[in-house]
N, C-alpha and C positions, 0 to 999 in steps of 0.2 A: 755292415744292410742300410736301402736306402727305401727312402719315404716321400711315395706319391703322393703330391698334391689334389688331395679332391676339393675344395672350397670352403673344408669348412675351418681350418687356420691359415690365415696373411702370410705371406713371404718372410713375416718378420716373426713371428710366431712359430713358425717354422723353424724357421732357423735355433733360433732361442732353447724351440724343442727340444732339437737332434743334438744341440749340443749340451743340455742338461740329459739326455738317454746316453749318452756317449761314458758321460765319469762315471753312472751308475754301475755295480757288480749285479751278478744274477737274481739274489735273494733284495738284495735292493728295488729293480725292476718289480719282482713281483709282488713287492709290498706295493708300492705303487702303482701296479693296476689292480688291487683290491679296493687300492682307497678311492681312485679316480671310478671305482666300478659299482663303488657305496654313495657317491655322493651322482654319478646320471641318476640310481634305481628311488632317489629322494627329489631330482628336480634340483640341486641345488650347486650351487655355484662353488668355484673356491672363495672369492668372496662374501657369502656367506656363513663358510664354514668359516673362519678367519675371527666375525664378531660375532661366533658363538667359541669360540677359543675357550671359555670356561669348561664350555661338554666334554673335552678334548681330553686324552689323553689315563691311557692303560701304561700300566709298565710290560707287557709281551705283545708282540702283531702274528698276526695269523702269516705265515710264507702260504702263499697259493699260488695253481697258476692261471686264476680267472672262472674266466669263462666259457674256455678253449677245454676242460672235464668232459665227459660225460656226465648227463645226470646221476644225482645221488638213490634210491630209492631205499627207503626208510622202511622198511620192514617187519610189523608190528603180530606180532599173538598176543592177547592178553584174559585175563578174564575175572580181573575184579575190576583193572581199568588200569594199576599201575602200570603196564607195562606200555599203556598209548600215553601218558601222561609222559615217559622218560620219551616215548615216542617225538611227540612233540616241545620238547624238549633239543634233540637232537634237529629238528628241523629250521628251529630257530635259530640255533648255533654257528648251520651249515649257511644257512640266510645273511646271518653277522658276517662270516667269513667269506662271501660274494659266490657258495659256491650253485649251484643248482641242486634245486631237494626238492624231490615231494614223497607224499607220507603215507603209508596203502596199510589194511587190514591183512592180515592174512584170509579173516573170514570171507573178505571179498573178493582176494586174491587171480586171480585166470593163473595155472599152472602152467599154462603154456611158454607166460610172457619170464617166465624165471632164466629161460637160452637166450635171451633179446639183454636181462641186464648188464652192464657195465659196473659199477662202483654198487655194493648192495652190503644197508648198516640191519642185520637182525635183532630183531629184542623179545625177545620171548620167557617165557612165564614158564612152570613148571606142577602142576594141579596135584598133590597128594605125591603117593608117590610113585614117580617117574613117568604121571601121565601129561601127554600135552594138553593146554586147554581146549575145547571146541574148537573156538579160531583158529588157531592153529592144526587139526586134524588130517586135512585134506591135504594140508602139502609136505605134510610132513610124508605120510603114505607115497606120496606121491615121490621125493627126491629117493626112497627106497625101493623106492617101484621100479617094472624094467623098462616103462617110460618116460625112466629120469634122463636130462639127453644131459651133454660131454659140455664144461662148463668153463671149459679152457678159456680165457682173456677175461673175468672176471675177478674183481676186486670183489673181497668182504671180509667183516668182519660181523661179529654174536657177545650181546652181550644177555647172560641168562637172568633170571630172577629166578628163588623157590627159597627152602627155609631147609637149613642145614642139621634137623632136626629128624630130617627122613634118608630113607639109607642112599636113595637117589637123589642129591641133591642134585637140581639144576642138570638135571638128564635132556630133559625138550631141547634145553640151549646146547650143550653136550653132544647130542643129537646133530640138529643142523650144523653144529662148525667140523666135525669129523666128518659125514654124508658132503655139505662142499667141499670139502677141500681132495677127499675119494674120486668125483668130477666133474676136478680139473680147476677148481677157480684157489684163486689165492689170495692165502688168509693176508690183511695188512696187516693187524694188529691180536692178539692173542686175546683170547677169549675169558670173559670177565664173569663169576659166578658173582649174583651178588643176593645176601642172606635175608632174613626179614627187614632190618636196619638198610634197606641200601641207599637213600638219598645218596649221600658221601662218597658209596663206591661207584656206584654209577655216574654220580657231574664229574664226579675228577677224570673216569674211564672215555666218556662220551667227549670231555674238555681235550685231552688228550686224542682221541680217535677221529672226528671230524677232519683235523687238518690230513689229517693223511685220505682222505678222498682225494681233497684238492691238490696232493698234490707235493703238498710241501710237508714243513714241523714246523711245531712250535718254539719259537726262539727269545729266549729271556732280553731283557734287555734291548730292543730291537728301538727302530723307530714309532714312534708316537701312533695306533690304534685312535683313531677323529669316533667318536660317536656321535653319530648327527642327530644335531635332534628336529621335533614334531613340530615344531614350534619356533618361536625367538630369545622367551622367556627360561633361566638358568634359573627358577628354584621348583625346586621337587617335590613330586604331591607326595604327599603323605598320606599312609593309609592306615586303621585305624585296626587297630590287635583282632586277629579271630582266634578265633579255636582251634586251631586241629590239632593231630597226633601228637608235636610236639609241646604242645602247649592246651591238656583238656583244659575245659572250664569242669568248674567246683560246681558240680548242681545238686540242689539242698531236692534232699528223698519229703517224696508228697506223701507214698502209701508206700505199704508191704504190704502183700493180702498173699495167702497161702488158699493155693485153686485146685485143692483135692481136700476130694471127702475126710474124718471121721473112717480109722481105721488102715487109712496109708501106711504102705509100708516105704511109698517115699516120698516127696516134695520135689516143688515144685511155684514158685514163686511170683507172681504179678508186680512191678515196682516198676514207680511212675513219679520221673526226678523234673525239676522244674527250668527249664530254656529262655524265662523269658532274660531280653535285653543281655544278648549271647553269643554277638556278632561269630560266622562260620558252624553257626551249629543247626544252619537249614538241615529240613530231607525232606527225603522224596517214598510215599510206599517199599516197599522192595529196599531200601540202604541199612548197617548194619550202623552198631554206634561198639567204636571200642573203647572196653572202660580197663583202667590204671587197678587192678588189684593191693589187696596186702600179704604179704604170708601173717600166716595164725601163731599168736604167742605158742602152742601148744609145741611145731614144726621150729619157729627158731632154737624154744628151748630145748626139743629132738638133737639138731643139729651143734648144739654147743656141750650138750651132753658127750655128743657118740668122739665126738674131734677135744675135749677138756679143753676147747676154745674159752677166754675170760669178755664174757658182749664189750669191755668196755675198752677193749684192746680198739688200737686206733687203724684203720689199715685207708688206702685210697680211690676209688671208684670213679672214674670216669672225670679224672683230676682233684677231684674233690677230696677232703679229708672229711671223713666220720666216724664214729663209734662202728663195730662191729655189726650188735644187733637191729641196730641201726637198716645200713647196709644188706644184711636180713633180710628183712622186715618188706621192707622198702625196691630194695635192685639188682635182688639176683632170681633170678628162680631155683627153687626147693623141693618143689613137687614132682618134677621128673627130669628126667637124668638121657639124654642123647647121645647120639654120637658120635658129637665136637666137645661134646660135654670130657665123655668118658677117653676119647683124645685125646684131651690135653690134659686133663686125671693120667694117666698114663706116660705121658710124656716127663711130668715130673713126678712120680711116683714110679718109676714101673713097676708091673708085674707079672711072671710072666702064668700063672693062674688068669691073670686077666685079658691080656695080654692073645692070648692061645682061644679063648671065646668070643674077644673082638674079629678072629679073622673066623669065624662059622657064624654066615651071615642069618640060620636058618635059625640058631641055638643063640642069636644074640641078640635078634630081634623078642625071640620070647622072651629072656633076659630082662631088654627093658620096657618091657609094656607093664606095666602097674607102677613101677616103683620107681622109690625119689633116691634123694642125695645123701639118706638117713642111710637106707640098702646100699648101696652101693661101696659109702664108710663104711659101716659093719663086715660086708666079706668082702672086700678087701682092703682091710686097714695100713696105714701108713699115718706119720707124721703129722701133721697136715699146719702146716703156719696159716691162719689169719689172711695176710696177701696171698697167699697162694690159691687156699679158698677163693676167695672171691674172682682170683682169675681167670678160675677152673673153669668158675661154673656160668653159665648165658647172664645174662642182663635179663630182669624180671621182663616179661613181657605184655603188651594189652591182652583182652579173650574177646572177640566177637560176638551180639546178639542180633539175629533177626532187630527192627525195633518192631513193633507189634502197636501202634498206633501211625493216622495217618493227623499230619501237622492244619490238617483246614478241617478237622474234628475234635485236634487238640490243641492248639494252637496253644503257645510256648510251653508243652509238653510233651516229653520222649518217656517212651515207656514201654517197658524188657518182659520178658516171659522165662524165668531164668530154672532147669532143671536141679534143685543143687543138687553134686555127684559126694557120693561114697560107697565106699566101695572094702574087702578085706584084700591085702599081697602081702605075699611076704613073709607072712607073721604077725600085721599090724593093719590099724583104722587108719585110711587115706580119705582125704576129702578135696574136693574140687576144691584150688585156690580163688580161684573170682568168682565161686558161686559160694563157697563158704563167708568167702570178704562181704557179700552184695545180703548173705542170710543173717548176720553179724549183726545189719547197719537197725542204727534208731531210727525213727520216724525224725526224732527231736533232735536240731544242729546236726544233725549228720548231709556229708558233700560226698558227692563221687565222681573220680574225674572221667570225665569221660569225651568223647573225641566222634563225629561223624565219618564212617566207611563207603561212600559211596561203591555200587550195587548198579553201574549200567546197565546188569547183565540179567535185571530182575525187575524188571520193571511191567506196573498196566499197560495194556496197547493204548497210546495216541488217541480213539476213537473209545468213547464211555459205553456204545453203544456195540463190543467186538462182543462175545461172550470167551468165560473165560472158566478152564475147570484148573480145582485148584487143590493137591495131592497132598500132605502132610501128617508127617509122628508125630506123637511127643510136642517138645517145643517148636516143631518145623509149623505147627500150627500159627506163632506170631507173624510174618510177615502176614499173611490172608484177613489175621483179624483189625491187619492197615488197608489193605484195600476192600473190602466188605464197606467197613467206616466209608472209604473215601471215594469206594461207589456207590453207598447211601446218600450223598449227596451231590450226585451228576443232574445232572436233567433229564439226561436222559439215558437211563441204564440199561448196559446189554446182560444177558441170562447168563448165571454164577452157579461153578455147580462148587461144593466140598467136598473133596472123602478125606476125613479124618481117622487119625488110628492110636490106641493110647491099651492098655493093656484092660483097666476094668471101667463100666458105665459108673459105677457109683459113686466112685471112689477119683476115674482121672477123665473125667470126660468135660475138660479146657474150655473155659469160656463156656460152656450151655445153655446158661439163662441172655445173654450176647447170642450165640445162634436162632435161638427159636423166636428173637427181635429182633434179628434180623430176616428171617423168612415170613413170617408177620412184615416185616412193612414194604419187603421186594427187592431186599438190597439182593438177597441170595435167593437165587430159585430155587436151588436143592441144596440141599447136606444129605451123605451116607455117609455111616460111620463105620467100623470095624474094631469092636475091644478083644484083644487076640489070646486072655487069660478066663475070663465069660462061659462060655464052654467047654465040652469036651475035645473041637476039634477045631486050633489057633485060626484063626479067621485077620486077616488084613489088609491093606486098603486093598491092594491090584487085587484081593480076590471081590472088590466090591466092582471096582472097575474090570472087572472082567464077569461079572452078572450085570454088568449095564454096558455088555458090549455094542450092541447093538447101536443104544440112546448115544452111548462115549464117540462112535462111531459122525457120526451122523454130523452133531456135535461140531468134529474136528472138520469134514464135509459143507460147513458155516462159516469153519472157518476160525474156529474159536482157539486163546492163544494158552498152551499147557503149563500149570504149574508145581514141579515136584519139590519139596523141599526135605528135608534133613540129614537121615543117614548116610554116609556114601558110599559103606563098603557093603550094603545088603538093600537098602530098602530101595533106594535113587534105581538101582540097576532092576531088582524084579518090578518095578512100576513100570523101567523102559521096557525091558522084557513082555513087559504082560502088552506093550502099548503097539508090542509088532503082533503080536499075535491077532488082537483085536481087529489091524488093517488087511492083518494077509488075511484073514477070515470074511471080514465083512468088507472090505474091500473086493476081494478077490483078486488074489494077490501073490504073487511067486512070495516066498522067504526072503529073496536079494532085492524082487520089489519091496514091498512092507521095509525094510528094511532101510532103502532107499529113501520114503516117503518119511521114515519119521525122518532120518536126519535133514532131511529138506523142512521139516518144521524146526529142526534148531537153527539150519544157517538164514531162514526166514523170519524168526527172533520169536518164533509164536508155540516153541518147546525152550524152554529156561529154565534152569537147574537154580540151587542154594543149599546146597550141602558140605556135611562137614563131617 
C-alpha cells in the first residue's frame, strides 16, 4: 500500500505513520480508524486526549470498518414511546462506534425509500393481539403488498417489543423480520422478542447488533476505547435520584372518593395522590400513572391452600431469598394466567390434557380468559414445590391508569379514576389485582408505589385555540378531566366537545358536577352523554356522534383534534367506524376516500387513541 502525501502530514510524520501502520493487523487498523474518527468528530488532538487519560478505558473495543460503511437507518414504530426510546439508544451506540446513522419514525417514513436502504435496524412494537401500532401500519402493509420492492443488498436486524401474555407475542416484529428476508434482505443478527420488562434484553441485543452494521464485531480485552470528554474536568456530574418504573415513588393518599351514586352495582373511585418533592413524577395531560399493586390476602391464602405449601417456606426471587407468602403478595402475578405461565407449568409438570388444550388456540384462549393461578392448579393439579411455583409465575406487573388531573390545575398532585374490577368465573368470585389494592387503601398513612408512563401519542394540541372532540366511556373519561382542567387555565381557549358514555345517568355520571362547572366557565363548549341501560334501546357514544354528524364533520373541517379513550375491543372500533361514516356522508366521499380521510387524521396526529 502506498500513501500519497497531500500536505496534511510532514515527511517525518508520514514516515512514522507508514512504519506504524505496517505493524498492525486488520483488527487493529479498524480500531485505530474508529479512534481517530472519534478524535476528529470532537475536534481534539491526541495530546488533548492524553491529558484526559483518566477518562479513558473500557474493557471492550468495537471493531468497525469506519466511515466507508453506508448509513445505518434506525427505523422505529412505537405507540407508547418505548420503541422510540430504544431507537435513540441505538443511534447513540452507533455514533459512539463511528457508524454513520440516522433515526426515522415509521409514521413519517416514505415507503419508496426502502429500496435505497443498505443497512436497516427495525425496532417495532405489537399492539394487543398481533396488531401493528398505527405508526407502523402503512409500512407493514407496503412490505406485504404488490408494490414491495426486491431488497437484495439490504442488511437488516429486527427488535420486537410486546407482551408474552398475548397469543401473538411480538407478531409485528416477526412480520417485519420474515418479510424483509422474503424480499431478499440479509438478516445480520437474529430477531429478539422483548417482553414487558424489555430494558435489559433490548440493551444487550443492541450492544451486540450495532457493531455488525459497522462490518465488525465486539472483541473482548482489545485495545482500550477512549471516551472523549467535552471538557477538561474528570469529575463526573451526579444527578439526583429520580422516580421511574424501577424506582417508584411512594405517594401518600390525599383522598379516596366513590364516584357512583347509591344503588350502583359497580364501583369507580377517584383517588388523589401527593407527588410533592418527587423528582421524575412530572407529567402532562394524556400521560398514564403506573401503579405497583399487592396481591390480596384472600388470593394468597387460596394459592397456599390449593398447593398445600407452607407460607413460611423460603424461595428465591430475583436472587433475593424471602418467605413464600411475601413473594406471593409482592412479586408474582396470581390473578391471571397467561400463555407463558401455562407453558412453563407444562414444562415442569407435564399434563396431557393441558397440553392438548394449549394446542387448540380457540379453546385455550377461552380457558385463559378470567381464570387465575388457583384455577389452573385446581384443574390440572400437580405436586408443586414453592421454588418451582415462583419460577413458573410471571413477575407482578404495574397497572396503568390515565391520569385524570392537570399538573397546572393540581400542582404536587396526581389523580386517578379507577374502576374496581369484580366478577364471577369458573365458580369463584374474582377481583382485579390493582383496583382491589387501591379500593382497600386507607387515606391515613397509606402510600401507593407510582411512576409516570409517558404517552406522547395522546396529547393536547400545541395551540390552545385548536378545537378538540373527546370521546370516552366509563373510566375512559379520565384523561379528558385533565385536558379540560388544562384548557380552563389557558389564556385563549379553543372549542371543546365531550362525548361520554356509561350505564346509568343516576349512578354512573362520573364527575357530573365538575362538567357542569366547566360548561358554565366555558372551558367545555359542549357535552353529549349516552347511558346505555336507562332506556329500552341501548345508547352509546357512537350513537351520539351520529346524531351530531353534520356538526362533528364541520369541526373536523375546522381542524379539530379527535381523541378516543376506552375499550379497544369494541368501543374504539365502533367510534372510528362511525367517524368514517360521518366523513363519507357529510364530506360526500366514497368509502375508500372516507377511510383515507380518517387515516390522514391519525397520520397528522389529529386523531389519537388511548385504548386498552
